[in-house]
N, C-alpha and C positions, 0 to 999 in steps of 0.2 A: 841492382841486385838481380841475380839470376833466379830462375825458378827453383833450381836445386837448393840454393841458399835460403830461399823463402820457405821451402818445404822443411828444411832442417830447422830453421828458426821456429816454424809452426809446430813441429813435433816437440822441440825443446820447450816451447811455451806451453804446450798442452800438458807435458809432464810437470812443469813448474806450477801450473794452475791446479792440477790434481793434488800436488803436495800442499799447496796453500789451502785448498779446500779441506783437505784431510786435517791439517793443523787447526784450522779455524772452526770447522763445523763437525766433521765426522768423528774426531777423537772425543769431543765433548759428548756427542750422542752415544758413543760406545761406553763412556764412563757412566753416563746417566742410566743406560740400560743395565749395566752390571750392578749399580747401586740399587736400582729398582728391583732386580732379582733378589738381591741380598735382603732388602726390606720386606719383600713378599715372603721369603722363607722365614724371617723372624716373626712376621704376622701370623703365619700358619702355626709356628711353634707356640706363640702366645695364645692362640685359640685353643690349643690342646691342653693347656695348663690345668684347667678345672677337672678335666677327665683324668689326667695323670695324678692330680692331687687326691681324687677319690680312690683311685687304684692303690696309691700308696697308703691311704688310711685303712683300706681293706686288708692290705698286707700286714700292716702294723697290728690290727686286731687279730689276724690269724696267728702271727708269731707270738703275741701276748697269750693267746689261748693255748698255744703249744707249750709255752713256759709254765703256765698254770697247770696244765695236764701233767707235765713232767716234774712238777714241784720245784721249779727253779724260779725263785722270786727275784727281787732286785739285788739281792746280796750275791756274793761270790759263790762259785760252785762248791768250794770247800765248806763254807758256812751252811749251805743248803744240804750238802752231803752229811755233815755232822748233825744237823738238825733232824734229818730223816732217820739216821741211825739211832740217835738218842730217843726219838719218839717211839720207834719200833722196840728199842730195848726196854723202855719203861712199861710198855703194854705187854711184853712177852717174857718178862723175867730173864733178861739178858744183861750182861755187864760189859761195858766198853772200858777195857783196862788201859788202852793207850790209843792215841790218834796223833801220828807224827806229822810234821811239816811236809808238804808235798815236794817231791823231787821234780824239778823242771828240766825238760830236755827240749831245746829249740832246734827243729830240723831246718827251717828256713824262716824268712821274715813272716810268712803267713801261717805256719803250722807250729804250734807249741803243744808238747805232750807233757802232761802232769801225771805223776804217779802218786797216789795216796796210799799210805800204809796205816792200818789200824788192827788192833787185837781185840777179839771178842771172847767172852767166857760165858758158857751156858751149855745147854744140851744140844745134841747133834741136829735134831729136827728144827729147832728154833733158829740155829745159825744158818742152816741150809735155806730155810724160808726167807731169812733176811737177805741172803745172797741172791736168791731168786727175785725178791722184791727190788733189790738194787739194780739188777741187770735188766729185768723185763718190764717192771712197772714204772720205774724212773729211768731216765736216760742220762745218768751221770757218766757212764762209760762202761768198760768191760772189765770183768774180773780176770786178771792175768795169772794170778797165783792164789791158791787157797791151801793152807797147810794146817792140818789138825794135829794137836799134841795133847796127850793125856798127862796131866800133872797131879801132884799130890800136895795138899795143904797140910804141912807138918804140924801145925797148931791143932787142927781139928782131926787130922787123920783121914779126911775125905778126899776123894779124887774128883777132879773136874776136867772138863774139856776146854781147851784153848785153841782158837783158830786165828791164824795170822793171815790177813787179807791184803792183797795188792790190787788196786783198782786203777786202771789207766783211762785217762780222759784226754780227748783231743780238743784243743781250743784254737 
């Protein structure tokens, strides 16, 4: 065998030895290193769980306090709105003559617009105070239409003020 053939055989043998070493030792080392990094990341995530849990509990308390402030209990917005209107009407000599089923308009999967329509009877200042209370003190939504109409009760001959209200709520 000549020197040239020996050198070629030596180079080919060297590359074969590198491939065999890679297959037997290096590839397993790289797999173990990637598994170690993955487990290290999971360990760090699990160390942060108590901190994340306390942050989530604080957020829950904050949102519960917002619901309490805005008079939204565990019931639906419609029930809370009707309850608020009835409570205000009882204390301020106001009459709720109708409260219709809400009209639902879905813009996309995430945004639902509900429009509530109700009719109130009473004096002007009381109705305006209720509207102010609904928009500013509670966060049910915004009043998009308020229409006043003077009507006559033909049995008694008295006039009364009737207000038709549309309230838009985003959910």
